[in-house]
Residue, then its C-alpha position, 0 to 999 in steps of 0.5 A: m500499499t503506497s503513502d497515498q492510498a488508504a485502506p478499504a472500507t469496513a463496516s462501523t460496527s462501533a457507532t450506536v444509532p443515536a449516539t451521544v455528541s461525545e462518542a459521534v464526534g469524538a468519532a468524527v475527529s479520529a475519521a478525519d484525517g484518514w477520509a480527507a486522505a483517502p483517494p478519490e475512488t475509495r470516498a466515491a465508492g462510500l457515496t455510491a455505497v450509501a446510495d445503494a444501500l438506501e435504494a435496497a431499502r426504499a420500500e421500508l424508508v418510504a413507508l416510514a417517511g409517509e408515516e411521519s410526514h404526511l408527504g405521500e408515496t409518490r412525492l416520497n419516491g421522488e425525494l428518495t431517487r433524487t437523493t440517492f442521485q444525488l449520491r452518485l452524482f458527487a461520487e463522480q465529482v469526487r472522481e474527477g477531482a476538479f474542486y480540488d482546485a490544484r494550482i502549481d506556480r513553478p520557480d521563475p527567478q525573473w517573476p516581475t514582483g520578485p523571484r517566484p518560488d515554487l508554489r503548489r495551492y489546492r483545498t483540502a478538507v475543513g474536517p467534522v462538519l455537524v448537519f441540521a437535518a430538515s423537516n421538509f424533506p426527510f430524504a433530501f435535506s436530511v440525514a443522508g441528504g445534501d448537506t451530508a453528501a456534499a461533506w462526504a465528498a470534499g472528504c469530512p466526516v459528519v455528524v447529522k442532528a436529526h429533525p424531531g419531524h421524523p425521528r424514526l426515519s431518521r435512526r432508520t435512516a442512519e442504520v441503512i448508511l452504517s450497513a454500507g460500510l463507510p469506515d468508523g466515524v465518518f457517519g454519526l447521527v445525534e438527537g434533541e435540541a439541546e444535543g444540537v447545540e452542543a454539538l455546534r459547540h464541540p471543538g472537534i467540529a469544524a463547520a455546520a449546515f442548516t435548513g430551517s427557520e430564520k428564527g432557529g438559524l440565526a440562534l445557531a448562527k450567533i453560536a457558531a460565531e461566538r465559539p472560542t474558535p469560531i467557524p463556517f455556519y451555512g444556514e438556509l433560512g427561507s425566502v418569500n420568493p418574490a415573483v413580477v408578472t408584467p402587464g404583456a404578460a398578464r395580457a397575453r398569457a393570464e390563464e397561464v401565469a394564474k394556473g402555474y402560480a397556482a400550481s406552485l404556491t400550493l405544491g406540497a402544501g406550500q412547504f417549500c423554501t421556494n414557495p412564490g409567496l409574494l407576487f406583483a401583478p397587475a389587477g387584472l389577474l386576480d380574478g384568475l389567481a383566486g380561482h385556480v388557488g381556491a380550487a386547490a385541494t388542501a393537504p396535510m402538513l408535515n405535523d402539528r407544529i408547522e401547521s400551527g405556525y402556518l396558521a399563525v402567520a395566515g392570521v396575521l397577514g389577513g388581518r393587516p391594514g389594506v389587505r384584501r382576503l381573496v381566497w380565504p376558508d370559512d373554517e380558518a383552524t384547516a390549512a387549506p390555501r388562502l390568497l391575499a391581495m394589497d395595492l402597492d403603497a400599502f405594501r410599501a408602508d407595511r413591508e416588514i409584516a406583509g412581506q414576511e414568510c409564510f411557511g404554507p400555502l398562503g400568497l399575497v398578491v401586491v397589485y401595481e398600476d405602473l411597473a415602473d415602482v416596482a423595482a423601487v419596492l423589490a430593492d427594499l425587498p431582504g435577501q431571497l433565495t429566487a425572484s422570478l420574472h413572467a414577460e413576454p418577449d417584446e418587453a424584454a428590452d424594457l426589463a433591464a433595470l427590473a432584472a438587475v433589482l431581481a438578481d441583486r436580491s436574490g440568488r437564482v431568477l427565474w425566466n417565465q418560470w415557478p421557483t417551486g423544483v430546485s435540480v440538483t446540477y452542475a449550475m445550480q444555485h440555491g442560497g441568495p443574499f442575507p437573511a435568506t442565507t448566511t453565506p450568500a457565497t454559496t450553495s447548498v443545492g448542486t455539484a458547487s455545494i461541496e465547496r462549503f467543506l473545502r479550506p485552501v493552503a499552499f505549500q511552497g518549496w516542498p520536497q514532493e514525497l511530502l506534498p499531498p497527492p493533487l500537488r504532486d508532479d506525477n499526480p497519483w489522483k489524476v486530478p486536473q492541475s492549473i500549471h504554470 
């Protein structure tokens, strides 16, 4: 066995589900150096083995998820497929090795700023990562979800803090992962709010990722920042995802726009962080929007806590000055879809409250008379995950200023599309200006999400045998190298 090889993965026989914080983090610390130094094929095989194990347990896992989340077999099967695809896609990224960003400067005595030494820079794993699982995606943003896959791909062991909304599924998923043959300590699961905070404060944790509420995320981000050694905290905290319908689109495609908006707003009972909760539109669209939202079925929400939160925020928004209730159930205790409307001036005067996220199937239509007035209101919104513009091609030349504002306020801008549905791809950006995310320069979805769990280090003048494999001249891992 050469120095750049690692022993094959063996089953984690010492892990318990759930583990104590000291057990899980201690094991992760012990595993960190070996997992980071493991050849790409070893790590890629580990991610693929987890995907295979999850696939083999599909029927059992989907049934458990259905019992705890009320999301339905079709949705959950699709989400599990996304999860296993994500693991395999990230395994491909590990094999390619481009994320190491290996750069080699040869010595150059004539360099304009003075003699240049031999410099070699790459990105390496930060160390053990703490992942806070989300409630609304019990597979794709939970125990074996995107944050876990990205950290593993980067070479980081992972400790997952399970979400209380699906505890049995979390434990069983953890058991399936542990059966896949990862090295000891590369994965661990803990449960409990206090335990999550304890793990975040543990000196062995080098970074943390979170998907959830703004309140909870900011509280955890503060803890991460106030540690004796602060660590990166990658929080995805939610968004109202403003969408704008131009007069031309409203005239040309009123039915299509209204139908598409209602479908996106009520998809999954509105329990998506990309839910288009805020729509700027001409008054002529109101009847069509109300008709389609009012016809949407009432779907069960994830749990009683989320449903009560939805009803509470809906009650506040429905009672604000200037708000009109276009779609509102007779039984206010039901989690039925709701649609509100208010004029642009009224929204501007009440933006801090009227513009807050309502996690569930509630939309607010802000009615404008002059499209030129909308850009200034959008510019005052806090950071968003997405922003959408529905317009006609012949209007494009006049929309540059509005498009610039939408791009300034969000991480992903859509043209004649709705934001629900975040594909796992190479170019996906799922993150935006604060407070949509705590670290706007990163994404929590797509292959670029791996970059969150890497740090750069440069070696100056070192002998070949002491360099990490991605920086050696013989390049044993066959990763891309930029040589100058």
